[in-house]
Wavefront OBJ file of the C-alpha trace (Angstrom):
o trace
v 62.106 8.993 4.375
v 62.117 11.189 7.420
v 65.246 12.569 8.999
v 65.680 11.913 12.706
v 65.094 15.615 13.431
v 61.799 15.509 11.523
v 60.610 12.462 13.485
v 61.477 14.163 16.760
v 59.643 17.356 15.738
v 56.586 15.376 14.602
v 56.495 13.370 17.830
v 57.048 16.384 20.097
v 54.496 18.636 18.444
v 51.901 15.853 18.346
v 52.509 14.975 22.007
v 52.466 18.603 23.169
v 49.282 19.239 21.219
v 47.608 16.194 22.750
v 48.710 17.190 26.262
v 47.418 20.749 25.744
v 44.083 19.324 24.573
v 43.674 17.843 28.061
v 43.758 21.286 29.707
v 40.196 22.405 29.089
v 39.134 26.021 29.575
v 35.461 25.280 28.851
v 33.719 21.956 28.138
v 30.532 21.689 26.093
v 27.929 19.253 27.467
v 27.875 16.919 24.440
v 31.538 17.180 23.454
v 33.851 19.878 22.229
v 35.944 22.170 24.374
v 38.003 25.333 24.401
v 41.697 24.461 24.678
v 45.047 25.690 23.403
v 45.953 22.469 21.603
v 46.267 24.304 18.278
v 49.279 26.380 19.374
v 51.943 23.750 18.534
v 50.001 22.718 15.440
v 49.979 26.314 14.194
v 53.675 26.719 14.919
v 54.323 23.691 12.729
v 51.752 24.730 10.116
v 53.353 28.144 9.691
v 56.937 26.880 9.770
v 57.349 23.271 8.704
v 57.016 21.380 5.428
v 53.940 19.632 4.019
v 54.993 16.074 4.889
v 55.833 16.884 8.501
v 52.602 18.858 8.938
v 50.532 16.045 7.460
v 52.007 13.508 9.863
v 51.665 15.884 12.828
v 47.973 16.224 11.956
v 47.448 12.484 11.577
v 49.218 11.572 14.809
v 47.563 14.347 16.833
v 44.109 13.389 15.542
v 44.803 9.722 16.274
v 45.849 10.537 19.848
v 42.795 12.712 20.448
v 40.367 10.211 18.949
v 41.643 7.027 20.489
v 42.844 8.235 23.892
v 39.743 9.663 25.478
v 37.860 10.608 22.324
v 34.238 9.781 21.630
v 34.045 7.242 18.816
v 30.787 6.189 17.172
v 32.188 4.881 13.896
v 35.154 5.495 11.553
v 33.380 8.161 9.491
v 32.455 10.156 12.608
v 36.103 9.939 13.730
v 37.155 11.419 10.395
v 34.700 14.335 10.732
v 35.337 15.055 14.427
v 39.078 14.450 14.672
v 41.076 13.819 11.511
v 39.675 16.360 9.034
v 39.732 19.375 11.394
v 43.212 18.734 12.787
v 44.844 17.794 9.480
v 43.313 20.733 7.595
v 44.491 23.196 10.256
v 47.914 21.565 10.369
v 48.253 22.092 6.617
v 46.966 25.693 6.634
v 50.394 27.249 6.172
v 51.229 25.246 3.062
v 49.282 27.288 0.506
v 50.547 30.589 -0.894
v 47.806 32.981 -1.891
v 50.051 36.009 -2.403
v 53.701 36.008 -3.396
v 55.975 37.325 -0.664
v 53.193 37.956 1.876
v 53.957 35.125 4.286
v 51.990 36.295 7.334
v 48.960 37.174 5.189
v 49.209 33.778 3.425
v 49.327 31.999 6.785
v 46.375 33.944 8.154
v 44.288 33.354 5.020
v 45.174 29.665 5.095
v 44.217 29.532 8.773
v 40.844 31.192 8.174
v 40.038 28.832 5.292
v 41.207 25.792 7.281
v 39.093 26.842 10.266
v 36.018 27.208 8.065
v 36.606 23.707 6.661
v 37.173 22.337 10.177
v 33.992 23.992 11.464
v 32.034 22.571 8.520
v 33.450 19.152 9.356
v 32.196 19.490 12.951
v 28.818 20.728 11.685
v 28.492 17.756 9.319
v 29.326 15.410 12.158
v 26.698 17.036 14.338
v 24.082 16.669 11.631
v 24.982 13.130 10.550
v 25.859 11.426 13.813
v 24.147 13.464 16.531
v 20.903 14.223 14.613
v 21.290 17.974 15.087
v 19.703 20.482 12.714
v 22.073 22.495 10.488
v 21.711 25.848 12.289
v 21.806 24.208 15.711
v 24.966 22.309 14.744
v 26.639 25.521 13.563
v 25.726 27.324 16.798
v 26.802 24.444 19.021
v 30.136 23.861 17.286
v 30.931 27.549 16.851
v 30.402 28.037 20.597
v 33.594 26.145 21.402
v 35.512 26.244 18.126
v 35.498 29.984 17.365
v 36.969 30.916 20.773
v 39.502 28.095 20.386
v 40.756 29.323 17.017
v 40.933 32.947 18.167
v 42.745 32.200 21.441
v 45.231 29.878 19.732
v 46.019 32.365 16.977
v 46.564 35.173 19.487
v 48.998 33.014 21.457
v 50.926 32.059 18.296
v 51.157 35.690 17.217
v 52.400 36.671 20.685
v 55.157 34.034 20.667
v 55.960 34.853 17.044
v 59.270 36.550 17.815
v 60.538 33.540 19.727
v 59.817 31.076 16.909
v 63.008 31.980 15.065
v 64.903 30.090 17.775
v 63.020 26.886 16.955
v 62.792 27.409 13.196
v 65.861 29.549 12.403
v 65.631 29.316 8.585
v 61.991 30.259 8.422
v 60.638 33.530 7.156
v 57.061 32.276 7.095
v 55.578 33.788 10.246
v 57.756 36.863 10.761
l 1 2 3 4 5 6 7 8 9 10 11 12 13 14 15 16 17 18 19 20 21 22 23 24 25 26 27 28 29 30 31 32 33 34 35 36 37 38 39 40 41 42 43 44 45 46 47 48 49 50 51 52 53 54 55 56 57 58 59 60 61 62 63 64 65 66 67 68 69 70 71 72 73 74 75 76 77 78 79 80 81 82 83 84 85 86 87 88 89 90 91 92 93 94 95 96 97 98 99 100 101 102 103 104 105 106 107 108 109 110 111 112 113 114 115 116 117 118 119 120 121 122 123 124 125 126 127 128 129 130 131 132 133 134 135 136 137 138 139 140 141 142 143 144 145 146 147 148 149 150 151 152 153 154 155 156 157 158 159 160 161 162 163 164 165 166 167 168 169 170 171 172
């Protein structure tokens, strides 16, 4: 069961993430864009629990896919929306090093971003008939700047996160 506070956090972060995904810095011609939609997802990923992060990822991916997303079939939706968002939303849940919370979060983020990029690349190859190298180049063109910009913003607002997540030591 979810507590009321958890439901509110899940709904707010998912909604804010979806809204931020609509403010596009750069749009690729065949889909994909540079946005700051990962900022609230990363805040949750670095600060919240597994269950909340999982549901934030599912709801955010659902909103992106089915409100303005490009849907060919259910498997393509998994590769283009659900896998990347859910993996990134769960990136703060693995501990690589004991007591090194920021390093754990950054390592988790890097690994999650690699998995997300591979998911986009697979989608490009399977559903858009793009060669492997071309799919990597195309998807990296929008996704690498997105992950860098979003991480920089989260690190900048890092000091303010203690007001939202007062019991957390994860990102400080």
